[in-house]
VONU-657955 format. One record per atom (N, C-alpha, C, CB): residue in one letter; x, y, z. Coordinates in pm, whole numbers, padded with zeros to 5 digits, always signed. Glycine has a CB too. Example, Ala and Ser with C-alpha at 12.3 -4.5 7.8 and 13.67 -1.06 7.14 Angstrom:
<zakes>
A+01319-00569+00780/A+01230-00450+00780/A+01320-00330+00780/A+01131-00447+00905/S+01285-00225+00708/S+01367-00106+00714/S+01290+00003+00787/S+01408-00060+00572/
</zakes>
This chain:
<zakes>
M+06361+21938+05143/M+06235+21964+05074/M+06119+21908+05155/M+06236+21904+04932/A+05997+21974+05133/A+05883+21933+05214/A+05842+21790+05185/A+05766+22025+05190/G+05854+21749+05055/G+05807+21614+05021/G+05910+21504+05042/G+05764+21612+04880/Q+06031+21544+05086/Q+06139+21445+05100/Q+06119+21364+05228/Q+06278+21514+05101/K+06126+21233+05219/K+06110+21147+05336/K+06235+21147+05423/K+06076+21003+05293/K+06209+21150+05551/K+06323+21143+05645/K+06378+21002+05646/K+06281+21185+05787/K+06511+20994+05653/K+06579+20866+05653/K+06561+20800+05790/K+06730+20882+05620/R+06507+20681+05792/R+06487+20612+05919/R+06618+20550+05967/R+06378+20503+05906/K+06646+20570+06094/K+06767+20510+06151/K+06745+20362+06177/K+06806+20581+06282/K+06847+20284+06146/K+06838+20141+06173/K+06845+20117+06322/K+06951+20064+06102/P+06767+20024+06373/P+06771+19996+06517/P+06906+19937+06554/P+06658+19900+06558/H+06956+19975+06673/H+07082+19920+06720/H+07066+19773+06756/H+07135+19999+06840/L+07167+19695+06724/L+07167+19556+06770/L+07186+19555+06920/L+07277+19474+06700/L+07127+19454+06985/L+07140+19443+07130/L+07285+19431+07171/L+07061+19324+07181/S+07367+19363+07089/S+07508+19344+07122/S+07583+19476+07125/S+07574+19250+07022/H+07533+19576+07050/H+07600+19705+07047/H+07582+19783+07177/H+07550+19787+06931/T+07483+19743+07255/T+07457+19812+07381/T+07535+19751+07495/T+07310+19810+07414/R+07604+19641+07474/R+07681+19574+07578/R+07825+19618+07574/R+07671+19422+07562/P+07882+19651+07686/P+08023+19691+07687/P+08112+19573+07652/P+08062+19748+07823/T+08214+19598+07573/T+08310+19493+07542/T+08402+19474+07660/T+08391+19525+07415/S+08481+19368+07656/S+08572+19340+07767/S+08677+19448+07783/S+08639+19205+07748/T+08702+19524+07675/T+08803+19629+07682/T+08742+19766+07710/T+08882+19633+07554/A+08607+19771+07722/A+08542+19899+07746/A+08584+19955+07881/A+08390+19884+07740/K+08596+20088+07886/K+08639+20152+08009/K+08523+20155+08108/K+08689+20295+07982/R+08547+20108+08229/R+08443+20108+08331/R+08413+20250+08375/R+08483+20021+08451/P+08283+20278+08405/P+08250+20411+08457/P+08330+20437+08583/P+08097+20423+08485/S+08388+20556+08590/S+08471+20590+08705/S+08384+20636+08821/S+08572+20698+08668/I+08421+20596+08942/I+08355+20646+09061/I+08457+20724+09142/I+08291+20530+09145/S+08410+20809+09228/S+08499+20896+09303/S+08590+20816+09395/S+08420+20997+09382/S+08701+20877+09433/S+08795+20812+09524/S+08728+20782+09658/S+08918+20900+09546/Q+08643+20874+09703/Q+08574+20853+09830/Q+08479+20735+09823/Q+08499+20980+09870/A+08405+20724+09711/A+08313+20612+09694/A+08389+20481+09682/A+08224+20634+09570/T+08504+20485+09615/T+08588+20366+09602/T+08633+20317+09739/T+08708+20394+09514/R+08686+20408+09819/R+08732+20372+09953/R+08618+20320+10040/R+08798+20491+10021/S+08501+20383+10027/S+08385+20341+10106/S+08342+20200+10070/S+08269+20439+10085/L+08339+20169+09941/L+08299+20035+09896/L+08397+19929+09946/L+08290+20031+09744/I+08527+19958+09932/I+08630+19863+09975/I+08622+19841+10126/I+08771+19914+09936/R+08605+19951+10201/R+08597+19941+10347/R+08475+19860+10389/R+08592+20081+10409/K+08361+19885+10326/K+08238+19812+10359/K+08253+19664+10330/K+08119+19868+10281/H+08317+19632+10217/H+08337+19492+10180/H+08424+19421+10285/H+08403+19481+10041/H+08531+19486+10329/H+08619+19426+10430/H+08545+19403+10561/H+08741+19515+10453/I+08464+19501+10602/I+08390+19489+10727/I+08291+19372+10720/I+08316+19620+10759/L+08217+19363+10609/L+08121+19255+10594/L+08190+19118+10590/L+08038+19275+10468/Q+08305+19111+10522/Q+08380+18985+10517/Q+08425+18943+10656/Q+08500+18998+10423/K+08473+19038+10733/K+08519+19010+10869/K+08403+18964+10956/K+08585+19133+10931/Q+08289+19033+10947/Q+08172+18994+11026/Q+08119+18858+10983/Q+08062+19100+11013/L+08124+18830+10853/L+08078+18701+10802/L+08164+18588+10856/L+08079+18700+10649/H+08296+18609+10856/H+08385+18506+10908/H+08359+18481+11057/H+08532+18545+10886/S+08337+18588+11131/S+08310+18576+11274/S+08181+18499+11299/S+08303+18714+11339/A+08076+18534+11223/A+07947+18467+11239/A+07956+18320+11202/A+07841+18535+11153/T+08030+18290+11095/T+08047+18151+11051/T+08125+18070+11155/T+08119+18145+10915/S+08232+18132+11208/S+08314+18064+11309/S+08235+18034+11436/S+08437+18149+11343/N+08141+18123+11468/N+08062+18106+11590/N+07936+18024+11567/N+08024+18241+11646/G+07915+17977+11445/G+07800+17895+11414/G+07669+17971+11409/G+07789+17786+11514/N+07677+18103+11392/N+07556+18185+11386/N+07506+18188+11241/N+07584+18330+11439/I+07424+18089+11207/I+07379+18071+11069/I+07293+18188+11022/I+07302+17941+11056/V+07204+18237+11109/V+07114+18346+11071/V+07195+18472+11036/V+07013+18377+11185/A+07290+18507+11122/A+07372+18625+11097/A+07457+18607+10972/A+07462+18653+11217/A+07511+18486+10953/A+07595+18459+10837/A+07517+18475+10707/A+07654+18318+10845/E+07393+18425+10707/E+07310+18437+10587/E+07276+18583+10558/E+07182+18355+10602/S+07249+18660+10664/S+07219+18802+10648/S+07339+18878+10593/S+07176+18862+10782/L+07457+18849+10646/L+07578+18917+10601/L+07612+18878+10457/L+07695+18883+10693/Q+07590+18750+10422/Q+07615+18706+10286/Q+07522+18778+10189/Q+07597+18553+10274/A+07397+18798+10231/A+07301+18870+10148/A+07344+19015+10129/A+07160+18864+10210/Q+07399+19076+10236/Q+07447+19214+10226/Q+07565+19224+10130/Q+07487+19266+10364/L+07653+19124+10133/L+07767+19123+10041/L+07720+19115+09897/L+07859+19005+10072/V+07622+19028+09873/V+07568+19014+09737/V+07501+19143+09693/V+07467+18897+09730/A+07424+19203+09783/A+07352+19326+09749/A+07447+19441+09718/A+07260+19366+09863/S+07564+19440+09781/S+07661+19547+09758/S+07748+19522+09636/S+07750+19564+09879/G+07723+19412+09567/G+07798+19384+09444/G+07898+19272+09457/G+07868+19506+09399/G+07922+19226+09581/G+08011+19113+09603/G+08154+19138+09561/G+07959+18996+09531/L+08223+19028+09531/L+08365+19035+09499/L+08391+19114+09371/L+08422+18896+09485/Q+08299+19104+09274/Q+08321+19173+09147/Q+08326+19325+09166/Q+08211+19137+09046/K+08230+19381+09242/K+08231+19524+09267/K+08354+19565+09348/K+08103+19567+09339/Y+08392+19480+09443/Y+08512+19507+09523/Y+08634+19515+09432/Y+08531+19398+09631/Q+08644+19420+09338/Q+08759+19420+09247/Q+08757+19541+09155/Q+08760+19291+09164/E+08639+19580+09107/E+08631+19697+09021/E+08677+19822+09096/E+08487+19715+08969/A+08637+19832+09223/A+08680+19946+09304/A+08831+19941+09326/A+08607+19947+09439/S+08884+19821+09349/S+09027+19805+09370/S+09106+19841+09245/S+09060+19664+09413/I+09054+19800+09129/I+09120+19833+09002/I+09125+19983+08981/I+09047+19765+08884/Q+09013+20051+09011/Q+09013+20197+08998/Q+09109+20260+09097/Q+08871+20253+09018/G+09119+20201+09215/G+09213+20253+09314/G+09357+20237+09270/G+09194+20183+09446/Q+09384+20139+09182/Q+09518+20116+09131/Q+09547+20192+09003/Q+09539+19969+09108/S+09450+20268+08954/S+09470+20338+08827/S+09581+20441+08837/S+09340+20405+08783/A+09644+20466+08723/A+09759+20557+08720/A+09721+20698+08765/A+09817+20563+08580/E+09598+20740+08725/E+09560+20876+08761/E+09538+20893+08910/E+09434+20915+08686/R+09521+20780+08981/R+09506+20789+09126/R+09632+20743+09198/R+09387+20705+09172/G+09736+20711+09122/G+09865+20676+09181/G+09861+20550+09265/G+09913+20788+09265/G+09776+20455+09226/G+09752+20340+09313/G+09827+20213+09282/G+09612+20311+09312/D+09918+20213+09186/D+09991+20091+09151/D+10101+20066+09254/D+10051+20102+09007/T+10077+19974+09346/T+10174+19949+09453/T+10306+19893+09401/T+10116+19854+09556/S+10302+19827+09284/S+10425+19767+09233/S+10527+19872+09188/S+10394+19674+09117/K+10484+19998+09177/K+10580+20104+09145/K+10685+20117+09255/K+10507+20239+09125/V+10643+20094+09379/V+10738+20100+09491/V+10840+19988+09479/V+10662+20091+09626/L+10794+19869+09444/L+10888+19757+09426/L+10989+19788+09317/L+10812+19628+09391/M+10944+19846+09206/M+11036+19877+09097/M+11134+19988+09136/M+10958+19917+08972/E+11090+20082+09218/E+11182+20184+09270/E+11292+20118+09351/E+11107+20288+09357/W+11255+20022+09433/W+11354+19950+09514/W+11447+19867+09427/W+11283+19860+09615/M+11392+19805+09322/M+11475+19725+09233/M+11582+19812+09166/M+11388+19656+09126/R+11541+19930+09121/R+11637+20019+09056/R+11745+20067+09155/R+11564+20140+08996/E+11704+20082+09281/E+11798+20127+09384/E+11893+20015+09426/E+11721+20178+09505/M+11841+19894+09438/M+11920+19783+09489/M+11999+19712+09380/M+11832+19684+09558/L+11953+19725+09256/L+12020+19659+09144/L+12062+19762+09040/L+11928+19553+09080/P+12145+19858+09078/P+12184+19964+08984/P+12255+19907+08861/P+12274+20066+09053/G+12205+19946+08745/G+12267+19902+08620/G+12233+19760+08580/G+12413+19913+08632/S+12157+19690+08662/S+12128+19549+08632/S+11998+19529+08557/S+12124+19470+08759/L+11904+19621+08571/L+11771+19598+08517/L+11768+19596+08365/L+11678+19704+08566/N+11855+19671+08303/N+11855+19675+08156/N+11976+19607+08094/N+11849+19817+08109/G+12066+19560+08180/G+12190+19507+08127/G+12198+19357+08118/G+12300+19554+08207/G+12088+19288+08153/G+12088+19143+08138/G+12130+19069+08263/G+12178+19105+08028/E+12181+19139+08367/E+12224+19068+08487/E+12108+19007+08563/E+12300+19161+08577/T+11985+19049+08531/T+11870+18991+08598/T+11843+18849+08548/T+11747+19077+08577/K+11909+18810+08441/K+11893+18674+08391/K+11994+18583+08459/K+11909+18669+08237/R+11946+18470+08504/R+12036+18373+08564/R+11985+18236+08523/R+12044+18387+08722/G+12064+18163+08449/G+12018+18033+08405/G+11911+18049+08299/G+11964+17951+08523/K+11793+17990+08325/K+11686+17991+08227/K+11595+18111+08244/K+11605+17863+08237/G+11598+18202+08149/G+11503+18311+08143/G+11516+18417+08249/G+11371+18256+08151/R+11414+18501+08253/R+11414+18615+08344/R+11372+18573+08484/R+11321+18723+08292/L+11377+18670+08574/L+11329+18647+08708/L+11179+18616+08704/L+11357+18768+08799/R+11138+18525+08789/R+10997+18483+08789/R+10924+18543+08909/R+10986+18329+08791/M+10807+18599+08884/M+10726+18658+08990/M+10589+18592+08995/M+10713+18810+08970/L+10542+18566+09116/L+10405+18521+09137/L+10329+18637+09200/L+10398+18392+09227/E+10229+18689+09130/E+10149+18799+09182/E+10015+18743+09228/E+10129+18910+09074/V+09997+18740+09360/V+09874+18688+09419/V+09773+18802+09433/V+09902+18621+09557/G+09649+18775+09393/G+09548+18880+09398/G+09565+18982+09288/G+09551+18949+09530/A+09614+18937+09172/A+09639+19028+09060/A+09507+19083+09006/A+09717+18957+08948/L+09506+19212+08978/L+09388+19277+08921/L+09415+19333+08782/L+09341+19388+09013/K+09542+19368+08756/K+09577+19428+08628/K+09698+19358+08568/K+09604+19579+08644/V+09712+19367+08437/V+09825+19301+08370/V+09925+19402+08315/V+09774+19212+08256/D+09903+19530+08346/D+09991+19634+08292/D+10049+19721+08403/D+09916+19721+08192/N+10071+19662+08520/N+10130+19741+08628/N+10280+19757+08606/N+10103+19675+08766/A+10346+19826+08698/A+10487+19860+08678/A+10575+19736+08664/A+10537+19944+08794/C+10550+19634+08742/C+10631+19512+08733/C+10613+19442+08599/C+10597+19417+08847/S+10489+19439+08552/S+10461+19375+08423/S+10528+19449+08308/S+10310+19367+08398/R+10536+19582+08319/R+10596+19661+08212/R+10748+19668+08220/R+10540+19800+08215/S+10805+19624+08331/S+10949+19642+08353/S+11036+19559+08259/S+10983+19606+08494/G+10985+19444+08216/G+11063+19357+08129/G+11161+19266+08200/G+11137+19439+08032/I+11171+19277+08333/I+11266+19191+08404/I+11199+19071+08468/I+11339+19270+08510/F+11065+19072+08473/F+10994+18961+08537/F+10907+18886+08437/F+10908+19013+08651/D+10908+18754+08449/D+10803+18671+08390/D+10698+18657+08499/D+10859+18529+08339/V+10582+18719+08480/V+10484+18727+08587/V+10375+18622+08570/V+10422+18866+08590/T+10353+18545+08675/T+10238+18456+08684/T+10136+18524+08774/T+10279+18313+08740/R+10019+18548+08721/R+09917+18624+08795/R+09801+18532+08833/R+09865+18742+08711/I+09759+18539+08958/I+09645+18460+09003/I+09551+18548+09085/I+09692+18336+09086/D+09424+18510+09085/D+09325+18578+09168/D+09207+18485+09190/D+09279+18713+09102/L+09134+18506+09297/L+09019+18423+09328/L+08912+18433+09221/L+08961+18461+09463/H+08898+18551+09162/H+08793+18575+09064/H+08851+18659+08951/H+08669+18646+09129/S+08918+18592+08858/S+08989+18664+08751/S+08893+18743+08663/S+09068+18566+08666/Q+08937+18863+08628/Q+08862+18946+08533/Q+08942+18972+08407/Q+08823+19078+08598/H+09045+18890+08384/H+09127+18908+08265/H+09182+18772+08222/H+09244+19010+08292/P+09189+18744+08092/P+09237+18613+08046/P+09381+18582+08085/P+09226+18606+07896/D+09462+18686+08115/D+09601+18662+08154/D+09618+18650+08306/D+09689+18775+08103/I+09505+18649+08377/I+09506+18625+08522/I+09433+18494+08548/I+09441+18744+08601/K+09503+18400+08607/K+09446+18267+08630/K+09358+18268+08755/K+09558+18162+08644/T+09240+18209+08744/T+09154+18193+08861/T+09212+18083+08949/T+09006+18159+08820/Q+09263+18122+09064/Q+09334+18027+09152/Q+09335+18080+09295/Q+09479+18004+09102/D+09305+17993+09389/D+09317+18026+09531/D+09460+17992+09574/D+09211+17948+09618/F+09535+18091+09618/F+09673+18068+09657/F+09683+17963+09767/F+09738+18197+09704/M+09585+17959+09857/M+09589+17864+09968/M+09568+17720+09921/M+09483+17900+10071/E+09520+17703+09800/E+09500+17569+09744/E+09596+17539+09629/E+09357+17553+09695/M+09686+17630+09602/M+09782+17615+09492/M+09895+17522+09535/M+09838+17753+09449/D+09927+17426+09450/D+10035+17331+09482/D+10170+17400+09472/D+10031+17210+09386/S+10249+17388+09577/S+10385+17443+09573/S+10475+17347+09496/S+10440+17467+09717/P+10578+17398+09429/P+10666+17311+09349/P+10743+17212+09436/P+10764+17397+09268/S+10767+17095+09382/S+10852+16998+09451/S+10997+17047+09446/S+10839+16856+09387/I+11083+16987+09525/I+11224+17026+09526/I+11284+17010+09387/I+11304+16942+09629/E+11246+16901+09320/E+11300+16873+09186/E+11250+16975+09083/E+11262+16732+09141/A+11128+17025+09102/A+11070+17116+09004/A+11088+17263+09040/A+10923+17087+08989/M+11151+17291+09154/M+11160+17429+09201/M+11233+17520+09103/M+11229+17432+09334/E+11339+17472+09041/E+11417+17556+08949/E+11330+17606+08833/E+11538+17478+08895/D+11245+17518+08781/D+11162+17555+08666/D+11030+17621+08707/D+11133+17433+08583/N+10973+17578+08820/N+10839+17623+08856/N+10832+17715+08978/N+10753+17505+08880/G+10945+17736+09045/G+10947+17825+09160/G+10958+17970+09117/G+11061+17789+09252/F+10962+18059+09215/F+10961+18202+09186/F+11072+18274+09262/F+10825+18263+09222/D+11115+18386+09205/D+11216+18470+09268/D+11152+18577+09356/D+11305+18535+09162/V+11029+18613+09322/V+10954+18711+09400/V+10808+18666+09408/V+10963+18855+09336/V+10752+18674+09527/V+10608+18657+09545/V+10553+18792+09592/V+10574+18541+09648/S+10448+18837+09529/S+10385+18965+09565/S+10252+18939+09634/S+10365+19053+09441/L+10240+18989+09756/L+10113+18986+09831/L+10077+19132+09861/L+10125+18900+09965/S+10019+19197+09764/S+09984+19338+09779/S+09837+19351+09816/S+10014+19417+09649/L+09810+19393+09940/L+09675+19409+09991/L+09595+19280+09978/L+09604+19522+09918/V+09663+19170+10006/V+09601+19037+09999/V+09584+18979+10140/V+09686+18943+09912/V+09689+18986+10220/V+09684+18927+10355/V+09574+18992+10437/V+09821+18943+10426/N+09559+19122+10428/N+09456+19191+10506/N+09315+19158+10459/N+09478+19341+10499/Y+09301+19107+10335/Y+09168+19072+10283/Y+09109+18954+10359/Y+09176+19039+10133/L+09196+18866+10408/L+09148+18751+10484/L+09091+18798+10617/L+09261+18648+10506/G+08968+18757+10647/G+08907+18796+10773/G+08954+18713+10890/G+08759+18788+10763/N+09034+18613+10862/N+09078+18516+10963/N+09224+18538+10996/N+09055+18372+10914/A+09255+18572+11122/A+09393+18599+11161/A+09482+18476+11147/A+09398+18649+11305/V+09427+18359+11173/V+09504+18235+11156/V+09532+18212+11008/V+09428+18113+11217/G+09433+18239+10923/G+09452+18224+10779/G+09560+18316+10725/G+09323+18252+10706/R+09572+18436+10783/R+09678+18528+10741/R+09815+18468+10771/R+09663+18665+10812/G+09827+18408+10889/G+09953+18343+10925/G+09984+18227+10834/G+09948+18296+11068/E+09882+18148+10801/E+09902+18033+10712/E+09944+18079+10573/E+09774+17948+10704/M+09888+18191+10527/M+09926+18244+10396/M+10074+18281+10394/M+09839+18366+10359/L+10119+18352+10497/L+10260+18391+10503/L+10350+18268+10514/L+10284+18485+10624/K+10306+18167+10585/K+10384+18042+10596/K+10404+17978+10459/K+10313+17943+10690/R+10301+17982+10374/R+10304+17912+10246/R+10403+17973+10147/R+10167+17912+10185/V+10428+18102+10160/V+10507+18173+10057/V+10644+18110+10036/V+10524+18320+10097/G+10712+18073+10146/G+10846+18017+10134/G+10853+17893+10047/G+10898+17984+10270/G+10742+17819+10040/G+10738+17698+09958/G+10734+17724+09810/G+10621+17616+09996/F+10719+17852+09770/F+10715+17887+09628/F+10841+17962+09584/F+10592+17973+09600/L+10927+17998+09679/L+11047+18076+09647/L+11165+17985+09621/L+11079+18174+09760/R+11233+18005+09508/R+11344+17916+09472/R+11473+17965+09537/R+11361+17908+09318/L+11489+17927+09661/L+11604+17967+09741/L+11734+17914+09684/L+11588+17919+09882/G+11734+17791+09635/G+11855+17728+09585/G+11918+17801+09469/G+11827+17589+09545/R+11837+17872+09393/R+11887+17943+09276/R+11977+18059+09315/R+11772+17994+09191/H+11955+18114+09433/H+12029+18232+09477/H+12117+18206+09599/H+11934+18344+09507/S+12089+18097+09669/S+12163+18067+09792/S+12312+18049+09764/S+12107+17941+09859/G+12394+18114+09844/G+12539+18101+09831/G+12600+18192+09727/G+12573+17961+09798/K+12514+18256+09645/K+12565+18348+09544/K+12607+18478+09612/K+12458+18375+09433/K+12728+18522+09585/K+12780+18643+09651/K+12766+18768+09565/K+12926+18622+09687/D+12695+18753+09453/D+12675+18872+09369/D+12555+18950+09420/D+12654+18831+09220/I+12525+19060+09353/I+12419+19149+09399/I+12282+19083+09392/I+12420+19277+09316/M+12262+18994+09294/M+12133+18927+09282/M+12107+18836+09401/M+12127+18848+09153/G+12212+18768+09445/G+12199+18678+09558/G+12171+18749+09689/G+12322+18596+09572/S+12198+18880+09693/S+12173+18957+09815/S+12031+19012+09820/S+12272+19070+09826/V+11954+18995+09711/V+11819+19050+09704/V+11713+18941+09696/V+11807+19142+09584/F+11741+18837+09619/F+11642+18732+09594/F+11678+18601+09664/F+11628+18708+09444/P+11574+18516+09686/P+11432+18535+09660/P+11368+18626+09764/P+11360+18401+09657/A+11253+18683+09728/A+11197+18786+09814/A+11044+18785+09813/A+11247+18923+09772/L+10990+18844+09918/L+10845+18864+09931/L+10817+19014+09934/L+10789+18795+10059/F+10731+19058+09843/F+10685+19197+09843/F+10549+19197+09910/F+10677+19257+09696/L+10540+19264+10024/L+10420+19261+10107/L+10368+19403+10127/L+10449+19193+10243/V+10240+19423+10100/V+10177+19554+10120/V+10053+19535+10206/V+10140+19621+09982/L+10043+19621+10308/L+09928+19620+10399/L+09876+19762+10417/L+09967+19559+10536/P+09749+19776+10453/P+09703+19909+10495/P+09784+19953+10617/P+09549+19907+10529/A+09828+20078+10618/A+09916+20126+10725/A+09860+20101+10865/A+09941+20272+10706/P+09729+20122+10890/P+09678+20102+11026/P+09693+19960+11079/P+09534+20140+11030/C+09719+19864+10990/C+09739+19725+11035/C+09858+19714+11130/C+09759+19632+10914/V+09959+19800+11112/V+10077+19795+11199/V+10101+19923+11278/V+10199+19764+11117/T+10032+20030+11240/T+10054+20157+11311/T+09947+20187+11415/T+10059+20271+11212/N+09832+20118+11403/N+09722+20150+11495/N+09643+20027+11537/N+09629+20250+11431/S+09712+19914+11549/S+09646+19791+11593/S+09681+19760+11738/S+09687+19674+11502/R+09585+19704+11809/R+09612+19660+11946/R+09706+19541+11950/R+09482+19624+12016/Y+09704+19462+11844/Y+09770+19331+11849/Y+09890+19316+11755/Y+09671+19226+11818/L+09918+19418+11676/L+10030+19406+11581/L+10097+19541+11564/L+09981+19352+11444/D+10229+19543+11586/D+10307+19663+11557/D+10427+19623+11473/D+10353+19734+11689/E+10515+19718+11443/E+10630+19690+11356/E+10723+19585+11417/E+10707+19818+11329/V+10744+19591+11546/V+10834+19496+11612/V+10778+19355+11601/V+10855+19533+11759/R+10649+19339+11630/R+10588+19206+11624/R+10583+19155+11480/R+10447+19209+11685/M+10558+19246+11385/M+10555+19207+11244/M+10691+19151+11203/M+10517+19326+11155/E+10796+19219+11244/E+10930+19172+11208/E+10962+19040+11278/E+11035+19277+11244/D+10918+19024+11402/D+10940+18897+11474/D+10871+18781+11402/D+10889+18908+11619/I+10749+18806+11354/I+10676+18702+11282/I+10751+18663+11155/I+10533+18751+11247/M+10792+18763+11078/M+10859+18735+10951/M+10995+18670+10973/M+10875+18864+10870/T+11066+18710+11078/T+11195+18646+11109/T+11176+18499+11140/T+11264+18718+11227/S+11072+18469+11215/S+11045+18329+11250/S+11014+18245+11127/S+10930+18320+11349/L+10966+18310+11021/L+10933+18240+10896/L+11050+18234+10799/L+10816+18307+10829/G+11165+18287+10841/G+11285+18276+10757/G+11315+18395+10671/G+11273+18159+10672/Y+11266+18515+10711/Y+11286+18635+10630/Y+11370+18739+10703/Y+11151+18695+10590/T+11438+18821+10626/T+11505+18940+10679/T+11450+19061+10604/T+11662+18929+10665/K+11429+19168+10677/K+11370+19287+10616/K+11477+19366+10540/K+11305+19376+10723/M+11449+19391+10413/M+11540+19469+10330/M+11492+19612+10311/M+11558+19403+10196/K+11361+19627+10291/K+11307+19760+10264/K+11171+19776+10332/K+11294+19783+10112/R+11144+19901+10369/R+11013+19936+10426/R+10981+20079+10386/R+11012+19919+10582/K+10856+20103+10352/K+10811+20238+10322/K+10672+20257+10382/K+10810+20265+10167/L+10655+20365+10454/L+10526+20396+10513/L+10469+20521+10447/L+10538+20417+10667/S+10352+20507+10387/S+10282+20622+10331/S+10162+20653+10421/S+10238+20596+10184/K+10083+20749+10381/K+09968+20787+10461/K+09870+20672+10476/K+09899+20907+10399/K+09858+20590+10371/K+09757+20485+10371/K+09814+20343+10377/K+09673+20498+10249/L+09936+20324+10328/L+09989+20188+10312/L+10127+20174+10374/L+09995+20151+10165/V+10162+20048+10404/V+10299+20016+10444/V+10349+19908+10349/V+10307+19969+10596/Y+10467+19931+10292/Y+10526+19842+10194/Y+10650+19775+10255/Y+10563+19919+10063/Y+10668+19647+10227/Y+10786+19575+10276/Y+10848+19494+10162/Y+10749+19483+10395/L+10979+19477+10170/L+11048+19379+10087/L+11128+19292+10182/L+11140+19448+09978/W+11091+19164+10188/W+11155+19068+10277/W+11235+18967+10195/W+11051+18996+10364/R+11359+18948+10228/R+11440+18846+10161/R+11427+18714+10236/R+11590+18890+10153/F+11401+18608+10162/F+11384+18476+10222/F+11520+18407+10234/F+11286+18389+10138/V+11559+18377+10357/V+11688+18312+10380/V+11671+18165+10415/V+11764+18383+10491/G+11545+18121+10428/G+11518+17981+10451/G+11499+17945+10598/G+11628+17899+10395/I+11439+17830+10620/I+11419+17779+10755/I+11463+17634+10760/I+11270+17792+10799/K+11504+17591+10878/K+11548+17453+10896/K+11428+17362+10919/K+11647+17443+11014/A+11449+17236+10891/A+11341+17139+10912/A+11296+17141+11058/A+11388+16997+10872/G+11166+17151+11077/G+11110+17151+11212/G+11118+17284+11283/G+11179+17050+11293/Q+11171+17387+11217/Q+11191+17516+11282/Q+11060+17580+11326/Q+11265+17610+11189/L+10952+17555+11251/L+10824+17619+11281/L+10740+17543+11383/L+10746+17635+11154/E+10786+17425+11423/E+10705+17342+11512/E+10676+17410+11645/E+10775+17209+11537/N+10771+17484+11698/N+10753+17547+11828/N+10729+17698+11819/N+10873+17521+11915/V+10702+17747+11698/V+10679+17889+11679/V+10529+17919+11694/V+10730+17935+11540/A+10497+18016+11777/A+10357+18055+11796/A+10348+18204+11825/A+10291+17973+11911/F+10264+18272+11750/F+10233+18412+11776/F+10081+18421+11792/F+10285+18507+11660/R+10039+18437+11916/R+09897+18441+11946/R+09844+18584+11945/R+09869+18375+12082/K+09716+18597+11970/K+09654+18729+11977/K+09683+18791+12113/K+09500+18721+11952/E+09784+18875+12115/E+09828+18938+12240/E+09833+19089+12222/E+09966+18884+12283/E+09785+19160+12319/E+09783+19305+12310/E+09924+19363+12321/E+09693+19364+12419/V+09960+19446+12224/V+10091+19511+12225/V+10078+19663+12235/V+10170+19473+12100/L+09963+19717+12192/L+09940+19861+12198/L+09799+19886+12252/L+09958+19928+12057/P+09784+19905+12382/P+09650+19929+12438/P+09596+20064+12393/P+09655+19923+12591/G+09464+20074+12393/G+09401+20201+12355/G+09265+20178+12296/G+09488+20276+12256/G+09171+20268+12327/G+09033+20250+12283/G+09008+20280+12137/G+08945+20335+12364/Q+09097+20354+12072/Q+09075+20394+11933/Q+09152+20308+11833/Q+09113+20539+11915/R+09201+20195+11878/R+09282+20109+11790/R+09197+20001+11724/R+09397+20044+11869/N+09247+19947+11612/N+09177+19837+11544/N+09226+19703+11598/N+09199+19845+11391/N+09162+19596+11554/N+09191+19463+11607/N+09267+19374+11508/N+09063+19395+11647/F+09328+19433+11406/F+09399+19352+11307/F+09515+19278+11373/F+09450+19441+11191/T+09531+19153+11335/T+09646+19077+11385/T+09678+18963+11290/T+09619+19023+11527/I+09792+18901+11309/I+09834+18781+11235/I+09873+18677+11339/I+09955+18812+11136/I+09814+18560+11327/I+09840+18453+11424/I+09916+18340+11357/I+09707+18401+11485/L+10023+18296+11420/L+10095+18176+11377/L+10074+18071+11485/L+10249+18205+11354/Q+10038+17951+11442/Q+10019+17843+11538/Q+10060+17709+11478/Q+09874+17837+11585/
</zakes>
């Protein structure tokens, strides 16, 4: 009716305009995601180089560029989208495929339990809590990341995380450590080597050592994922050198998968003797010459 007053809408509360923690993030294209991740890695590498060389002006400029591009939070958001199911990016699916292949009939039958509870996994650089390993039901997963975006992911730097003592290893150690696209994030080749060195101190070797069953032939283990060009197109690192490095750290290669973008490994930790690493050194040495190669490497010293 002409004389009827229009109903006034109530103003929205400011809180209603803020996304909740469970709100779906706006999706960006796969190309934009890759571009953001690549730019972040390049800036991190340049920042480390400038800092190492004492170039304060360059370091401050690069740090400003990182902040302007969204910093670690934007990088993580892009990484999370890259891991989304619709983009097929959950790297832990490969690990679960291997588990089903190597432990036939064991995943649902209880054989994965030994002593107290399920197999324990440490996921370094965790971004999601619902990946394939988390949903499998065979792992008790401890998730850590430098900048957690979820209450079930602990904010923790793996390089500063205390490894369990020998006495506490049974309760606090792990059967699997996952380093999926974590080692390559470090801009420092020496830091990458130190990260790989640390892993053995978290794996409970005694729980599986000497066991002649199928579980003892698989665990403890390291699940390692790198961008494929790190070993297929680097001047300083190839598959042979990668295996030599891991062997020196007490690992044997059980599984490897190469996709267009990534290389996946499963390394079984067999342990190292006291003092074994004292004379081990892998320096920056050219193994694949060529002008179109990258400079990725891992240094042990």
